[in-house]
Structure formats: structure tokens, C-alpha cells
C-alpha positions in Angstrom: -10.0 -95.7 40.6 -7.1 -94.1 42.6 -9.0 -90.8 42.6 -11.9 -92.4 44.5 -9.5 -94.1 46.8 -8.1 -90.7 47.8 -11.6 -89.8 49.1 -11.6 -93.1 51.0 -8.2 -92.2 52.5 -9.5 -88.8 53.6 -12.6 -90.3 55.2 -10.6 -93.1 56.9 -8.1 -90.6 58.4 -11.0 -88.5 59.9 -12.8 -91.6 61.2 -9.7 -92.9 62.9 -9.0 -89.5 64.4 -12.6 -89.4 65.8 -11.9 -92.7 67.5 -9.2 -90.9 69.6 -6.0 -92.2 68.0 -2.9 -89.9 68.0 -3.0 -87.6 65.1 0.6 -87.8 63.9 0.6 -91.6 63.8 -2.9 -91.8 62.3 -1.9 -89.5 59.4 1.3 -91.4 58.8 0.1 -94.9 59.5 -3.1 -94.9 57.5 -1.3 -93.2 54.6 1.5 -95.8 54.7 -1.1 -98.6 54.4 -3.0 -96.9 51.5 0.3 -96.0 49.9 1.6 -99.6 50.0 -1.6 -101.1 48.5 -1.9 -98.4 45.8 1.7 -98.0 44.7 3.6 -101.0 46.0 7.1 -101.1 47.6 8.3 -98.3 45.2 6.3 -95.9 47.4 8.8 -96.4 50.3 11.7 -95.3 48.1 10.1 -91.9 47.4 8.8 -91.2 50.9 12.1 -90.7 52.7 13.2 -88.1 50.1 10.0 -86.2 50.6 10.3 -86.3 54.4 13.9 -85.2 54.2 13.0 -82.3 52.0 10.4 -81.2 54.5 12.5 -81.6 57.6 15.4 -79.6 56.0 13.1 -76.7 55.2 14.9 -73.6 56.3 11.7 -71.7 57.1 10.6 -74.4 59.6 13.7 -73.7 61.7 11.7 -70.7 63.0 9.3 -73.0 64.9 11.7 -74.1 67.7 13.2 -70.7 67.9 9.9 -68.9 68.4 8.8 -71.6 70.9 12.1 -71.1 72.8 11.6 -67.3 72.7 8.1 -67.5 74.1 9.0 -69.9 76.9 12.1 -67.9 77.9 10.2 -64.6 77.9 7.6 -66.2 80.2 10.4 -67.0 82.6 11.7 -63.4 82.6 8.8 -62.2 84.8 8.2 -59.2 82.5 4.6 -60.4 81.9 3.8 -59.9 85.6 5.3 -56.4 85.7 3.5 -55.4 82.5 0.1 -56.7 83.7 0.4 -55.0 87.1 1.4 -51.7 85.4 -1.4 -51.8 82.8 -4.0 -52.6 85.5 -3.0 -49.5 87.3 -3.0 -47.3 84.2 -6.5 -48.4 83.2 -7.7 -48.9 86.8 -9.5 -45.6 87.0 -12.2 -46.5 84.4 -14.8 -49.2 84.7 -13.6 -52.3 83.0 -10.1 -51.0 83.0 -8.6 -54.2 84.5 -10.2 -56.3 81.8 -8.9 -53.8 79.1 -5.4 -54.1 80.6 -5.7 -57.9 80.2 -6.5 -57.5 76.5 -3.7 -55.0 75.9 -1.2 -57.2 77.8 -2.4 -60.2 75.8 -1.7 -58.4 72.6 1.8 -57.4 73.8 2.6 -61.0 74.9 1.3 -62.3 71.6 3.8 -60.0 69.8 6.5 -61.2 72.2 5.9 -64.9 72.5 3.1 -66.2 70.2 2.4 -69.1 72.5 -1.3 -69.3 73.6 -0.9 -71.7 76.5 1.9 -69.6 78.2 -0.2 -66.4 77.9 -3.4 -67.9 79.2 -1.7 -69.6 82.2 0.3 -66.5 83.1 -2.7 -64.2 83.0 -4.9 -66.7 84.6 -2.5 -67.0 87.6 -1.9 -63.2 87.8 -5.1 -61.5 86.8 -8.0 -63.8 87.5 -7.8 -63.7 91.3 -7.4 -59.9 91.1 -10.4 -59.5 88.9 -12.6 -61.7 91.1 -11.4 -59.8 94.2 -12.2 -56.5 92.5 -15.8 -57.7 91.9 -15.6 -58.6 88.2 -18.1 -61.2 87.1 -16.6 -64.7 86.7 -17.9 -64.9 83.1 -16.3 -61.6 82.0 -13.1 -62.4 83.8 -12.6 -65.8 82.3 -13.8 -64.9 78.8 -11.4 -61.9 78.7 -8.4 -64.0 79.8 -9.1 -66.8 77.3 -9.7 -64.4 74.5 -6.6 -62.3 75.2 -4.5 -65.5 75.3 -5.7 -66.6 71.8 -4.3 -63.3 70.3 -1.0 -65.2 70.0 -2.6 -67.1 67.1 -3.1 -64.1 64.9 -0.7 -61.4 66.1 2.8 -62.1 64.7 5.1 -63.8 65.4 2.7 -66.7 65.5 3.6 -70.4 65.0 0.3 -71.0 63.1 1.3 -68.3 60.6 4.6 -70.0 60.1 3.0 -73.4 59.5 0.2 -71.9 57.2 2.8 -70.0 55.2 4.8 -73.2 54.7 1.7 -75.2 53.6 0.3 -72.4 51.3 3.8 -71.6 50.0 3.3 -67.9 51.0 6.4 -66.0 52.4 6.3 -66.0 56.2 7.2 -62.4 56.3 4.1 -61.5 54.2 1.9 -63.6 56.5 3.3 -61.7 59.5 2.7 -58.3 57.9 -0.7 -59.3 56.6 -1.9 -60.3 60.0 -1.0 -57.0 61.8 -4.2 -55.0 60.9 -6.7 -57.9 61.4 -5.0 -58.6 64.8 -5.3 -54.9 65.8 -9.0 -54.9 64.7 -9.6 -57.9 66.9 -8.0 -56.2 69.9 -10.1 -53.1 69.2 -13.3 -55.1 69.1 -12.5 -56.9 72.3 -11.9 -53.6 74.1 -15.1 -52.1 72.6 -17.1 -55.1 74.0 -15.6 -54.6 77.5 -16.5 -50.9 77.4 -20.1 -51.8 76.4 -20.3 -54.3 79.3 -18.9 -51.7 81.7 -21.5 -49.1 80.5 -24.6 -51.4 80.6 -23.5 -53.7 83.4 -21.3 -51.6 85.6 -21.5 -54.1 88.5 -19.7 -56.7 86.3 -16.6 -54.5 85.6 -16.0 -52.0 88.5 -13.1 -49.5 88.7 -10.2 -50.1 91.0 -10.1 -48.4 94.4 -8.8 -44.9 94.4 -6.3 -45.5 97.3 -4.5 -48.3 95.3 -4.2 -46.0 92.3 -2.8 -43.2 94.5 -0.3 -45.6 96.0 0.8 -46.6 92.5 1.4 -42.9 91.6 3.4 -42.3 94.7 5.7 -45.4 94.3 7.5 -44.4 91.1 4.8 -44.7 88.5 6.8 -43.4 85.5 9.8 -45.6 86.3 7.5 -48.7 86.4 5.7 -47.7 83.2 9.0 -47.3 81.3 10.4 -50.5 82.6 7.3 -52.5 82.0 6.9 -51.3 78.4 10.5 -50.7 77.2 11.9 -54.3 77.6 9.0 -56.1 75.8 9.1 -53.3 73.2 12.8 -54.1 72.6 12.0 -57.7 71.9 9.0 -56.9 69.6 11.2 -54.4 67.6 14.1 -56.9 67.4 11.8 -59.6 65.9 9.0 -57.9 63.9 11.0 -54.8 63.2 13.8 -56.7 61.5 11.3 -58.7 59.4 9.2 -55.7 58.4 12.3 -53.6 57.5 13.6 -56.4 55.4 16.8 -56.7 57.4 16.2 -60.4 58.5 14.2 -63.3 57.3 11.6 -64.8 59.8 14.0 -67.6 60.7 16.8 -65.1 61.4 14.5 -62.9 63.3 13.4 -65.9 65.4 17.0 -66.5 66.3 17.3 -62.8 67.3 14.2 -63.2 69.4 15.5 -66.3 71.1 18.7 -64.5 72.1 16.8 -61.3 73.0 14.4 -63.3 75.4 17.5 -64.9 77.0 19.1 -61.5 77.5 15.9 -60.1 79.0 15.7 -63.0 81.5 19.4 -62.4 82.5 18.6 -58.7 82.8 15.7 -59.5 85.2 18.0 -61.8 87.2 15.7 -64.7 86.6 18.1 -66.8 84.5 19.6 -70.0 85.9 20.7 -73.4 84.7 17.4 -74.8 85.9 15.4 -72.2 83.9 17.5 -73.0 80.8 16.9 -76.7 81.3 13.1 -76.2 81.7 12.9 -73.9 78.6 14.9 -76.3 76.4 13.0 -79.3 77.6 9.7 -77.6 76.9 10.9 -76.3 73.5 12.1 -79.8 72.5 8.8 -81.4 73.5 6.6 -79.0 71.6 8.9 -78.9 68.6 8.9 -82.7 68.4 5.1 -82.8 68.5 4.9 -80.3 65.7 7.5 -82.0 63.5 6.2 -85.5 64.0 2.8 -84.1 62.8 4.6 -82.6 59.8 6.1 -86.0 59.0 2.6 -87.6 59.2 1.1 -84.8 57.1 3.9 -85.2 54.5 3.1 -88.9 54.2 -0.6 -88.1 53.9 0.0 -85.4 51.3 2.3 -87.6 49.2 -0.2 -90.5 49.0 -3.2 -88.2 48.5 -1.6 -86.3 45.7 -0.2 -89.6 44.2 -3.7 -90.9 44.0 -4.7 -87.7 42.2 -7.0 -86.6 45.0 -6.1 -82.9 44.7 -6.8 -82.9 41.0 -10.0 -84.9 41.5 -11.4 -82.5 44.1 -10.2 -79.4 42.2 -11.9 -80.6 39.0 -15.0 -81.6 41.0 -15.4 -78.1 42.5 -14.5 -76.2 39.3 -16.8 -78.5 37.3 -19.7 -77.9 39.6 -19.5 -74.2 38.7 -19.2 -73.2 42.3 -18.5 -69.5 43.0 -15.3 -68.7 44.8 -17.3 -67.0 47.6 -19.5 -70.1 48.1 -16.5 -72.4 48.2 -14.7 -70.1 50.7 -17.9 -70.1 52.9 -18.0 -74.0 52.9 -14.2 -74.2 53.7 -14.5 -71.7 56.6 -17.6 -73.6 58.0 -15.8 -76.9 57.8 -12.7 -75.5 59.5 -14.8 -73.8 62.2 -16.6 -77.1 63.0 -13.4 -79.1 62.8 -12.0 -76.8 65.4 -14.5 -78.1 68.0 -12.8 -81.5 67.8 -9.3 -81.4 66.5 -6.2 -79.2 67.0 -5.2 -76.2 64.8 -2.0 -78.0 63.7 -4.0 -81.0 62.5 -6.4 -78.8 60.6 -3.4 -77.0 59.0 -1.9 -80.2 57.7 -5.1 -82.1 56.8 -7.6 -79.7 55.4 -5.5 -76.7 54.1 -3.3 -78.7 51.7 -6.4 -80.1 50.1 -8.2 -76.8 49.6 -5.2 -74.6 48.7 -4.8 -75.8 45.1 -8.5 -75.1 44.5 -8.2 -71.5 45.8 -5.2 -71.1 43.6 -7.1 -72.3 40.5 -9.9 -69.9 41.3 -7.3 -67.0 41.3 -7.8 -66.1 45.0 -5.0 -64.5 46.9 -3.5 -67.2 49.1 -2.1 -64.6 51.6 -5.7 -63.4 52.2 -6.9 -67.0 52.5 -4.0 -67.8 55.0 -5.0 -65.0 57.3 -8.7 -65.9 57.2 -7.8 -69.5 58.0 -5.5 -68.4 60.9 -8.4 -66.3 62.3 -10.7 -69.2 62.0 -8.3 -71.5 63.7 -8.0 -69.0 66.5 -11.6 -69.8 67.4 -10.7 -73.5 67.9 -8.9 -72.4 71.1 -12.2 -71.1 72.6 -14.8 -73.5 71.3 -15.8 -76.5 73.5 -15.4 -79.4 74.0 -11.7 -79.3 73.2 -10.9 -75.6 73.3 -7.3 -75.5 74.7 -7.6 -72.1 76.3 -10.5 -73.3 78.3 -8.5 -76.2 79.7 -5.4 -74.0 80.3 -7.5 -71.5 82.4 -9.5 -74.2 84.2 -6.2 -75.7 85.3 -5.1 -72.6 87.1 -8.4 -71.0 88.1 -9.6 -70.9 91.7 -11.9 -73.8 92.7 -15.0 -71.6 92.7 -14.7 -71.0 89.0 -16.8 -73.6 87.2 -16.4 -74.9 83.7 -19.9 -73.6 82.9 -18.8 -70.1 83.8 -15.8 -70.3 81.5 -18.0 -71.6 78.6 -20.5 -68.8 79.1 -17.6 -66.2 79.3 -16.1 -67.1 75.9 -19.4 -66.9 73.9 -19.3 -63.2 73.2 -15.6 -63.4 72.3 -16.2 -66.2 69.8 -18.9 -64.0 68.3 -16.4 -61.1 68.1 -13.8 -63.4 66.4 -16.4 -64.4 63.8 -17.4 -60.8 63.3 -13.7 -59.9 62.6 -13.5 -62.8 60.1 -16.5 -61.2 58.2 -14.8 -57.8 58.3 -11.7 -59.4 56.7 -13.8 -61.3 54.1 -15.6 -58.2 52.9 -12.5 -55.9 53.1 -9.5 -58.0 51.9 -7.5 -54.7 52.0 -7.2 -55.2 55.8 -4.8 -58.0 54.9 -3.2 -56.9 51.6 -2.8 -53.2 52.1 0.2 -53.2 54.6 2.3 -55.8 52.7 1.7 -53.9 49.4 2.6 -50.6 51.1 5.8 -51.9 52.7 6.9 -53.5 49.3 6.6 -50.0 47.7 
């Protein structure tokens, strides 16, 4: 009987979520009710111990540190310098401005890992410039939204930290395994922009020659070195220390937080007001993540206590379903769920349920984790609740319509799905680099 009740619990949580109730309190509240009627008051003696164990997880300390690092780096103003410099470097070729947005998005992803900050920053800086230069609104908005979502897959990424903790995969391995898929995605984005520039040159014109000449006359090399060197310092400090085995992800996150603060001081942008804003933003976002974790922990305790994980595992294995078919179903469910709920919610609702099944099937959880992260990345671009679309709409000029933004992201969602297929059929894109560095 409890096994069947676990399915009722799962269905109830989804139904209440679709009614619009807050996710964290839905997960925790519904689970508490089911836990009380299933296990009695004894359930409330076990729950605090489980929550305490989760909240004292050393790995999860990386979350507020990475959030702080991203927000402080945004305040440094380096993103603006990097975007202006890259635009001039690629400005001679058609589509060069859009390519520079993708490259800067990748650099910011490796420096901050926060999608909202990247989309807003590039929306404010590059969208007016792209429109002024004659770029089509669809290509401009689609490029900016897609570049912003790179923070989901290129490490250090908060979603990789959360997925690693749920799947019980080392965070360092998640970071290393995501590098090649992230670079493939960047390459596919750039390839698409080049194709658009070739077949629709009016949609992606080159920058005027006089502006490029002025850039060369006004200390080009000094600007290039300054724009690239400081973000590179932060990337090496964080990812380099992890990949070299010098620091754990949590320790590297602390290094990154201090590094971003030093860069902001170096740029003469640091003040008590900036520090207050960064700390307030970090606290808000961290509290949101951790209250979700508390709700998800409650849900997981009740669901497993009812034997829901064993029931679903036995059901799938007993049906003789091939691992590939089960993976396809899971990826489709996550993709569709991304239209309606946030990536953090999917991470803590769906992933804990399917992870034991993948493990029973003998599938590499590192590979599964990267596939899920790439799938969750699409949730930022898919309407009606794609967060990147809302971030960009909030800072876009009035003449940019929601329809234009939706049209602009369609090819980039297709590219993300293509990249997922590449990783599915060539798992070595995920596993090769971690195995190579271990050797």
C-alpha cells in the first residue's frame, strides 16, 4: 500500500505546483501531510536529522560562494570592457558582433555561472548596439538569450553543483565532464551565426570600417590584454585549482569569491554600497535554493520511506525496458517539465526519483548528470516560463516584442537539442577529459 501512496504523493506535488503554489513550501508541506498519515508522529523525529545532514553538507557551501563571485564580478565592469573589445575584434566579419556575444557569454559563464546576470548585462550592453548596426531583432535577441544560458553548462555552474550533490557524483568530475560539451555548444552557436551571415547577410552586417580603425588607433593591444587577462585570472583561479587537484570545488569557490572582490577593487568599482548589494543578492538567492533543498529533502524522505524509489525501479526493470528507451523517456519528461517549472525544482523532484534506476541499469551517473544539465539549460529558453526570455524582455528597448524574442530562440533551442544528441551518441565527450586528468 505505501508504494502506491508514493505515486499519489508524486502526482499530488505536481498537481499543486501546476496550481501555482510556491515550490519549496509545496514540496515540504505536501510531504509533511503524507508523512504524518503514513508514519505517524515518529516521522517528525527523523526529519530534523535528515534536514540537518543536508544543510551541513560541505559541498553545498559552494553555492553561496559561487553566487557571490558571479554578482561581484558583474559589479566589476569587466563584462562591459570584454564585450566592447570582442565586438571590435570580430567586427570586420559579418555576424562578428553576434559571435563576440557568444564568446563573451562563454567567458562570463566560466567566470560567474549566473544566467540572469549574464543575460541582463549583455542585453543592456549589446542589444542596442546590435540593433543600431542593422542586426535583425530575432538574431540579436536569440543570440543574447542563448549566450546567457551557457552559464548552466560551462563550469562553475550552480546547476552542476546541485546535480552532483543529488546524484552523489563529485562536483569536480561534473565540472570537468561539462567542459567539452560546453565548448561543442559554443562552437555550434558560432557555426549557426556564420551560416546566417552567409545566407542572410542583411541580418548580420559587419561593423563600419571607421569604428574599427579608431579602435586600432586607441591602444588596441592594451585594451585586449586588459579585457582578457583579468577574467582569465579568475577562471584559472577557480577552474584551474579544481582541475589541477589543488582545491576542492568549495575551496575554489571561496578563492573565486575573493578573486572577484579583488578584481572589483582593482577596477575602482568597489564600495560599501556595492558590497551591501552583492551580499543582499547572494543571501536572497541562497535562501531560495536552500529552502528548496529543505522541501526536497522532506519529499525525498517520505517518498523513499514509502518505498517509492524501489517500486518505480522494480517497475521499470520488471518491464524489461532498455536503458536507452528509459533515458529517452526521462529526457523528454525533463524537457517538457522545463516549459513549466524551474531547473532547481526539476533537479530536486525528478532527478532523485530516476537516479537509482540509472544506477541499477549500470549507466554512468556522470554522463547522465551532464545530459540532464544540458536538458535543463533549454528550460531557460522555452516559453512560457523561460527565464532568459523574461530577463531580456525586462531590459530590451520598447520596440522589441515578445514574439521576436520567441522567434529568435527557436534555432538555438534546436542547437541545444542537437548538442544533447551528440553527447548521447558519443559519451566520450563527457567521460574522456575526467579519465584523462585522473591518469
